[in-house]
C-alpha positions as CSV (number, residue, x, y, z in Angstrom):
1,M,-0.1,0.1,-0.1
2,P,1.5,3.4,-0.8
3,A,2.5,5.9,1.6
4,P,-0.3,8.7,2.5
5,S,1.8,11.3,0.9
6,L,2.3,9.3,-2.4
7,L,-1.5,8.5,-2.4
8,S,-2.4,12.2,-2.2
9,S,-0.2,13.1,-4.9
10,L,-1.6,10.5,-7.1
11,V,-4.9,11.8,-6.5
12,R,-3.9,15.2,-7.1
13,T,-2.7,14.2,-10.5
14,L,-5.8,12.4,-11.5
15,V,-7.7,15.4,-10.8
16,I,-5.6,17.8,-12.6
17,G,-5.7,15.2,-15.6
18,V,-9.4,15.0,-15.6
19,L,-9.8,19.0,-15.5
20,I,-7.3,19.3,-18.5
21,A,-8.4,16.5,-20.5
22,G,-12.4,17.3,-20.3
23,P,-12.6,20.7,-22.0
24,H,-9.8,19.1,-24.5
25,A,-12.0,16.4,-25.5
26,Q,-15.3,18.6,-25.7
27,A,-13.3,21.1,-28.1
28,S,-11.7,18.5,-30.2
29,E,-14.5,16.1,-30.6
30,P,-15.4,16.0,-34.1
31,K,-19.2,15.8,-35.4
32,A,-19.8,12.2,-36.2
33,A,-22.6,10.0,-36.7
34,P,-24.1,7.8,-33.9
35,A,-21.9,4.8,-35.2
36,D,-18.7,6.8,-34.3
37,D,-19.9,7.6,-30.9
38,A,-20.1,3.9,-30.1
39,K,-16.6,3.3,-30.5
40,S,-15.6,5.7,-27.8
41,A,-18.5,4.4,-25.3
42,K,-16.6,0.8,-25.5
43,S,-13.7,2.4,-23.2
44,A,-16.0,4.3,-20.8
45,K,-16.7,3.0,-17.1
46,P,-20.3,2.0,-16.5
47,A,-20.7,4.6,-14.0
48,A,-19.5,7.3,-16.2
49,A,-21.6,6.1,-19.4
50,P,-24.9,8.6,-19.8
51,E,-28.1,7.3,-19.7
52,E,-30.2,7.1,-22.9
53,G,-31.5,10.4,-23.9
54,K,-29.4,12.2,-21.2
55,S,-26.3,14.4,-21.5
56,A,-23.8,16.3,-19.1
57,K,-25.7,19.4,-19.5
58,G,-29.4,18.2,-19.3
59,T,-31.9,15.8,-20.3
60,V,-33.1,15.3,-23.8
61,K,-36.7,13.5,-24.3
62,P,-36.6,12.2,-27.8
63,L,-40.2,12.0,-29.4
64,A,-41.4,8.5,-29.6
65,S,-42.0,7.1,-33.3
66,V,-45.4,5.2,-34.4
67,E,-43.6,1.8,-33.7
68,D,-42.4,3.1,-30.4
69,A,-45.9,3.6,-29.4
70,K,-46.9,0.1,-29.6
71,P,-47.1,-2.2,-26.5
72,G,-44.6,-5.0,-25.9
73,K,-42.1,-3.2,-28.2
74,P,-38.8,-1.8,-26.8
75,A,-38.1,1.8,-27.9
76,K,-35.5,1.9,-30.8
77,A,-32.7,4.2,-30.5
78,A,-29.5,5.3,-32.6
79,H,-27.1,4.1,-29.9
80,A,-29.3,1.2,-28.6
81,D,-26.5,-1.4,-28.8
82,E,-24.0,0.7,-27.1
83,E,-24.0,-0.9,-23.7
84,A,-21.4,0.3,-21.3
85,K,-18.6,-2.2,-20.9
86,P,-16.1,-2.3,-18.2
87,A,-12.8,-0.8,-18.9
88,K,-9.4,-1.2,-17.7
89,A,-8.2,1.2,-15.0
90,G,-5.6,3.7,-16.0
91,K,-4.2,6.9,-15.6
92,H,-6.4,8.1,-18.5
93,G,-9.9,6.3,-17.9
94,E,-11.5,8.9,-16.0
95,A,-10.5,11.6,-18.6
96,A,-12.2,9.2,-21.5
97,A,-15.4,8.7,-19.5
98,S,-15.6,12.5,-18.7
99,G,-15.1,13.2,-22.6
100,T,-17.5,10.7,-23.7
101,A,-20.2,12.1,-21.0
102,K,-19.8,15.5,-22.6
103,A,-20.0,14.1,-26.1
104,G,-23.3,12.2,-25.2
105,A,-25.7,15.2,-25.8
106,R,-25.0,15.0,-29.7
107,P,-26.1,11.3,-30.0
108,A,-29.1,12.3,-28.0
109,E,-29.9,15.1,-30.3
110,Q,-29.1,13.0,-33.4
111,T,-31.4,10.4,-31.9
112,E,-34.2,12.9,-31.6
113,A,-33.8,14.1,-35.4
114,A,-33.5,10.4,-36.7
115,R,-36.8,9.5,-34.9
116,L,-38.5,12.5,-36.5
117,E,-37.0,11.6,-39.7
118,D,-37.8,8.0,-39.5
119,L,-41.7,9.0,-38.6
120,G,-41.9,10.9,-41.6
121,V,-40.7,8.1,-43.7
122,K,-43.5,6.0,-42.1
123,I,-46.2,8.6,-42.7
124,A,-45.1,9.1,-46.5
125,E,-44.8,5.4,-46.9
126,K,-48.6,5.0,-45.9
127,L,-49.9,7.9,-47.7
128,A,-48.2,6.9,-50.9
129,K,-50.5,3.8,-50.9
130,A,-53.3,6.0,-52.1
131,K,-52.3,6.3,-55.9
132,A,-54.0,8.8,-58.0
133,P,-55.5,7.2,-61.3
134,D,-53.6,8.1,-64.5
135,G,-50.6,9.6,-62.7
136,G,-52.5,12.1,-60.5
137,S,-55.2,14.5,-60.3
138,P,-54.9,18.2,-60.8
139,G,-57.3,18.7,-57.8
140,A,-55.2,16.3,-55.3
141,L,-53.9,17.4,-52.1
142,V,-50.1,17.5,-51.8
143,I,-48.7,16.6,-48.7
144,R,-44.9,17.6,-48.3
145,V,-43.0,16.0,-45.3
146,K,-39.9,18.2,-44.6
147,S,-36.7,16.3,-43.4
148,P,-35.3,17.7,-40.1
149,E,-31.8,19.3,-39.9
150,R,-29.2,16.8,-39.4
151,A,-26.9,17.2,-36.3
152,A,-24.2,15.6,-38.2
153,G,-21.7,17.6,-40.1
154,S,-22.7,19.7,-43.0
155,G,-19.4,19.9,-45.0
156,H,-19.4,19.6,-48.7
157,G,-19.2,15.7,-49.8
158,A,-20.3,14.7,-46.7
159,P,-22.0,11.3,-46.7
160,A,-25.9,11.4,-46.0
161,P,-26.8,10.6,-42.5
162,V,-28.6,7.1,-41.8
163,S,-31.8,6.9,-39.7
164,A,-32.0,5.4,-36.5
165,H,-33.4,2.1,-38.1
166,G,-30.6,2.0,-40.6
167,R,-32.7,3.2,-43.4
168,S,-31.4,6.0,-45.9
169,A,-32.6,9.3,-45.0
170,P,-35.6,10.7,-47.0
171,Q,-35.1,13.4,-49.7
172,P,-35.8,16.8,-48.9
173,E,-39.4,16.7,-50.0
174,L,-41.7,13.5,-50.1
175,H,-44.8,14.0,-51.9
176,A,-47.9,12.0,-51.1
177,L,-51.3,12.3,-53.4
178,V,-54.4,12.1,-51.5
179,L,-57.3,11.9,-53.4
180,A,-61.0,11.9,-51.5
181,A,-62.2,15.3,-50.5
182,S,-59.8,17.2,-52.7
183,Q,-61.1,15.5,-56.0
184,R,-64.5,16.1,-54.8
185,E,-63.7,19.7,-54.3
186,A,-62.0,20.0,-57.9
187,S,-64.9,18.7,-59.5
188,R,-67.3,21.0,-57.8
189,A,-65.2,24.0,-58.6
190,A,-64.7,23.1,-62.3
191,P,-67.4,24.2,-64.8
192,A,-69.9,21.8,-66.4
193,A,-68.5,20.0,-69.5
194,G,-70.1,21.7,-72.6
195,A,-71.6,24.6,-70.6
196,P,-72.8,27.2,-73.1
197,A,-71.0,30.5,-73.7
198,G,-74.0,32.7,-73.2
199,N,-77.8,32.9,-73.9
200,G,-80.3,34.7,-75.9
201,H,-81.1,37.6,-73.8
202,G,-78.2,38.3,-71.6
203,D,-75.2,37.2,-70.0
204,S,-76.2,34.3,-67.6
205,H,-73.7,31.8,-68.6
206,A,-71.9,31.8,-65.4
207,A,-74.4,29.1,-64.2
208,H,-75.5,26.3,-66.2
209,W,-79.3,26.2,-67.1
210,S,-81.3,24.3,-69.4
211,Y,-84.8,23.7,-70.7
212,T,-85.2,20.3,-69.3
213,G,-84.0,18.1,-66.3
214,E,-82.5,19.3,-63.1
215,A,-81.3,22.4,-64.5
216,G,-84.9,23.2,-66.2
217,P,-87.1,26.2,-65.9
218,Q,-88.7,24.8,-62.5
219,N,-85.1,25.1,-60.9
220,W,-83.7,28.3,-62.4
221,A,-84.1,30.4,-59.4
222,R,-82.1,27.7,-57.3
223,L,-79.1,27.8,-59.6
224,K,-77.8,31.0,-58.6
225,P,-79.0,33.8,-56.4
226,E,-79.1,36.2,-59.2
227,F,-81.9,34.0,-60.9
228,A,-84.2,34.4,-57.8
229,K,-86.7,36.5,-60.0
230,C,-87.1,33.3,-62.2
231,A,-89.6,32.0,-59.1
232,E,-90.2,35.2,-57.1
233,G,-91.1,37.9,-59.9
234,A,-94.6,39.1,-60.4
235,R,-94.3,40.3,-64.3
236,Q,-92.3,37.1,-65.8
237,S,-92.5,36.1,-69.5
238,P,-93.9,34.5,-71.6
239,I,-97.7,34.8,-71.2
240,N,-100.7,33.6,-72.9
241,I,-101.9,36.8,-74.5
242,R,-105.5,37.2,-74.1
243,G,-108.1,39.9,-72.7
244,G,-106.2,42.9,-74.0
245,I,-107.7,46.2,-74.4
246,K,-107.9,47.7,-77.9
247,V,-106.7,51.2,-78.3
248,D,-105.0,53.3,-80.9
249,L,-101.4,52.4,-79.9
250,E,-98.5,54.4,-81.1
251,P,-96.7,52.9,-84.3
252,I,-93.4,51.6,-83.6
253,G,-90.5,53.7,-85.2
254,F,-88.4,51.1,-87.0
255,E,-85.0,52.2,-87.9
256,Y,-83.4,49.1,-89.7
257,R,-80.9,49.1,-92.3
258,P,-78.8,46.7,-94.0
259,S,-75.8,45.6,-91.7
260,T,-73.1,43.1,-91.3
261,F,-73.8,40.2,-88.7
262,S,-72.6,37.2,-87.1
263,V,-74.1,34.0,-85.9
264,I,-73.4,32.1,-82.9
265,D,-74.7,28.6,-81.4
266,N,-74.6,29.8,-77.7
267,G,-75.8,26.5,-76.2
268,H,-79.7,27.7,-75.7
269,T,-80.4,29.1,-79.2
270,V,-78.9,30.5,-82.3
271,Q,-78.2,34.0,-81.8
272,V,-77.4,36.9,-84.3
273,N,-75.3,39.8,-83.6
274,V,-75.9,42.9,-85.6
275,D,-73.8,46.0,-86.1
276,S,-74.8,49.3,-84.4
277,G,-77.2,51.8,-86.3
278,N,-80.3,49.8,-86.1
279,A,-83.0,51.0,-83.5
280,I,-86.5,51.3,-82.6
281,T,-88.2,54.5,-81.1
282,I,-91.4,54.1,-78.9
283,M,-93.0,56.4,-76.4
284,G,-90.3,59.0,-76.7
285,R,-87.2,56.5,-76.1
286,R,-84.9,55.1,-78.5
287,Y,-83.7,51.5,-78.2
288,E,-80.8,50.3,-80.1
289,L,-80.9,46.6,-81.4
290,V,-78.4,44.5,-79.6
291,Q,-79.2,41.0,-81.0
292,F,-82.0,38.7,-82.1
293,H,-82.4,34.9,-81.3
294,F,-85.2,32.2,-81.9
295,H,-87.3,29.7,-79.9
296,R,-89.3,26.8,-81.0
297,P,-92.1,26.5,-80.5
298,A,-92.9,30.1,-79.9
299,E,-93.0,31.4,-76.3
300,E,-95.8,33.6,-76.4
301,R,-99.3,32.2,-77.2
302,V,-102.2,34.4,-78.5
303,D,-105.7,33.2,-77.2
304,G,-103.8,29.8,-76.6
305,R,-102.7,29.3,-79.9
306,V,-99.1,27.9,-80.2
307,Y,-96.8,28.9,-83.2
308,D,-94.1,27.0,-84.8
309,M,-91.4,29.5,-83.9
310,V,-90.6,33.1,-82.8
311,A,-87.7,35.5,-83.4
312,H,-87.0,37.8,-80.3
313,L,-85.3,41.2,-81.4
314,V,-83.6,42.7,-78.3
315,H,-83.1,46.3,-78.0
316,K,-81.4,48.5,-75.2
317,D,-81.6,52.3,-74.4
318,P,-79.1,54.5,-72.9
319,D,-80.3,54.0,-69.5
320,G,-80.2,50.3,-70.0
321,R,-83.8,49.6,-70.2
322,L,-84.8,46.5,-72.5
323,A,-87.6,46.5,-75.5
324,V,-88.2,43.1,-77.2
325,I,-89.8,42.8,-80.6
326,A,-91.3,39.2,-81.0
327,V,-92.2,38.1,-84.5
328,L,-94.3,35.1,-84.5
329,M,-93.5,32.4,-87.2
330,D,-96.0,30.1,-89.0
331,R,-95.3,27.1,-91.2
332,G,-95.6,28.3,-94.9
333,Q,-93.2,29.6,-97.6
334,A,-89.5,29.8,-97.0
335,H,-88.2,33.3,-95.7
336,P,-85.2,34.5,-97.5
337,M,-83.7,36.4,-94.6
338,I,-83.9,33.3,-92.2
339,Q,-82.3,31.3,-94.9
340,T,-79.1,33.7,-94.9
341,V,-79.0,33.0,-91.2
342,W,-79.2,29.3,-91.7
343,N,-76.4,29.5,-94.3
344,N,-74.0,31.0,-92.0
345,L,-74.6,28.6,-89.0
346,P,-71.3,27.7,-87.3
347,L,-70.0,24.1,-87.2
348,E,-69.3,24.2,-83.3
349,R,-71.3,25.4,-80.6
350,G,-69.8,28.5,-79.0
351,E,-68.0,29.6,-82.3
352,E,-69.0,32.8,-83.6
353,I,-69.1,33.3,-87.6
354,G,-69.2,36.3,-89.4
355,G,-71.9,36.4,-92.2
356,T,-71.1,36.3,-95.9
357,A,-73.5,39.2,-96.7
358,Q,-75.5,41.8,-95.2
359,I,-78.9,41.4,-93.9
360,N,-81.9,43.8,-93.4
361,L,-84.1,43.4,-90.3
362,A,-86.8,45.2,-91.9
363,A,-87.1,42.2,-94.2
364,L,-87.9,39.9,-91.0
365,L,-91.1,42.2,-90.1
366,P,-94.6,41.4,-91.2
367,A,-96.4,43.8,-93.5
368,N,-99.1,44.7,-91.0
369,R,-97.1,46.2,-87.8
370,T,-100.0,46.2,-85.4
371,Y,-99.0,44.7,-82.0
372,Y,-99.9,43.7,-78.7
373,T,-97.7,45.3,-75.7
374,Y,-97.2,44.4,-72.0
375,M,-94.5,44.8,-69.2
376,G,-92.7,41.4,-68.8
377,S,-89.4,39.9,-68.2
378,L,-86.5,38.1,-70.0
379,T,-87.6,34.5,-70.9
380,T,-84.2,33.3,-69.8
381,P,-82.2,33.6,-66.5
382,P,-81.8,35.8,-64.8
383,C,-85.3,36.5,-65.7
384,S,-85.1,40.5,-65.3
385,E,-88.3,42.3,-65.3
386,G,-89.0,45.8,-66.3
387,V,-88.8,44.7,-69.9
388,L,-91.2,46.3,-72.6
389,W,-92.7,43.5,-74.9
390,M,-94.4,44.2,-78.2
391,V,-95.4,41.0,-80.1
392,M,-96.3,41.6,-83.7
393,K,-100.0,40.4,-84.4
394,E,-99.5,39.2,-87.8
395,P,-97.0,36.3,-88.1
396,V,-94.4,35.7,-91.0
397,Q,-93.8,32.4,-92.7
398,V,-91.1,30.0,-92.5
399,S,-90.9,26.7,-94.7
400,T,-91.0,23.0,-93.0
401,E,-87.3,22.7,-93.9
402,Q,-86.2,25.9,-92.3
403,I,-88.0,24.9,-89.1
404,A,-86.5,21.6,-89.2
405,I,-83.1,23.0,-89.5
406,F,-83.5,24.9,-86.2
407,S,-85.2,21.8,-84.8
408,R,-82.1,19.7,-85.5
409,L,-80.2,21.9,-83.1
410,Y,-82.9,22.9,-80.6
411,P,-86.2,20.6,-80.7
412,M,-87.5,22.6,-77.7
413,N,-86.3,25.7,-76.0
414,A,-89.3,27.4,-74.7
415,R,-89.9,28.5,-71.2
416,P,-93.3,27.6,-70.0
417,L,-96.1,30.1,-69.6
418,Q,-96.0,32.4,-66.6
419,A,-99.0,33.6,-64.5
420,M,-100.8,37.1,-65.8
421,S,-100.5,38.2,-62.1
422,G,-103.1,41.0,-63.1
423,R,-100.9,43.0,-65.7
424,L,-102.5,45.0,-68.5
425,I,-102.3,44.1,-72.1
426,K,-102.8,46.7,-74.9
427,E,-103.4,45.9,-78.5
428,S,-103.5,48.0,-81.5
429,N,-106.9,48.5,-83.2
């Protein structure tokens, strides 16, 4: 047994060695993967080895992965196999243990990052099983799983770190397509296939409507808030014209002239757009012709009689008020101006085709210019009211072939009759 003085000297030497070696080991310790720390842990004494998840400075509580939460399975860690082994006592044993304790914080931090990383891999793998048809959907939800920052070295050319379970670390972004609700939302947002580009009276193509089925006249008011008048209005059109009072009505002042035109099949009717300069004057107001279009059968009835077709000539004054001239059409001789329009029908719906000649709307009017008049609405959504209607009492003739051409496109595009609601009808003597 050494003398007391010799023993005291040896203790002081060991203490000084520990104080010198500890900071030196911490400053010079390179940033290494958890596998490198396992080598240094083999020379440490059991008492000096840090507990899993603890460092010399504090305690780090790693997040549990999905598998760690399952009962009966031990927690997996990056250094689970680093059991402390007894080391031979020596002059530098305590110094090595102290250095290992101080370096133990980094493996714990790496363990937390690796577990988060591995959890991201598991989530991505499960989400990736929901495969999108045909390589994905433009409406699908994209989930991006970000890789956590590595605690290992970030120098150029450094090898990619390995996760806690030995798998390669994921790429910076993992993409998983999730269908379900996202596809349903995308289908709701997308416009209906083949939705028309417009309609015969106004700009109501924002919501798809039709003359039959679920989008038919009985449901127009439900398709869009702006269409509420279609169900709630008190002056709706068309009507069955009967019981009018005969008076000396002011003659309509027609200012029609030969004009260039274009034809469009807008999905609800055949519409003809005409150059400016055509107008009517009635009750001291001048209304400019905007366009005219057709319905089959005629929407207006006269004492219950149904006509084969009708042409609606839509006019607007500077204040935006509308006036519509309705020209009823009966089966008979071919009409030259109608044939000019049919000759310029576009091949595709929604395509506007310029006419090859001029037309004069005066040729569409009957020889007898007497008429019925009343206040009504547009006969298509949004069913706006305050429209001045003038229905020519004498119909014009169109041939069976001309009716058949329009019927090929639109066998029926007439709104049902609306209630009179006590409105006044006047007619020319």
